[in-house]
C-alpha positions, 0 to 999 in steps of 0.5 A: 650453248645448245647442240642445235646452235652448234649444228646450225652454225656448222651447217651455215659455215659448210653450206655457206648459206643460211638457206642451204643450212636450213634445208640440210637441217630440216628447219626454217631459215629464220630458225637457223638465223635465230640459233646462230644469233643466239650462239653469237650472243653467248660467245660475245662475238660476230661469227658470221658476216651476212650480206644479201648474196653471201655468208662469210665466216669471221675470224672469231667464227673460224675459231668457234667452227674449229672448236665446234667441229672438234666437240661434235666429233668427240661427242659422236666418238664417245657415243659410238664407244658407249653403244656397247654399254647402253641398256637398250642395245648393249651386250647381254650377259649370258651368265645372268640369273633368271629371277622369274620363278615361273621360268624353269 
């Protein structure tokens, strides 16, 4: 399961449209459809009922949507908490030893 598939499914559910989800994600509508189909294959259940006029989330889809929203939220929260530990923008130690002999 890939993040792109989860985000695509969530976008379809929230937008109630593959076209709207594609616009929101900045990808083509066929790409969103492919991602959702792949997710459906992986979970072994139909998540979305598709008609020419409407997208409806199935009962299985509602279960996956609840899980996906929680998972995405948890991931975003842990990433925010880790911001202070990242090498590129984390806090710098003021008591670090200078190892450059030319800097005095």
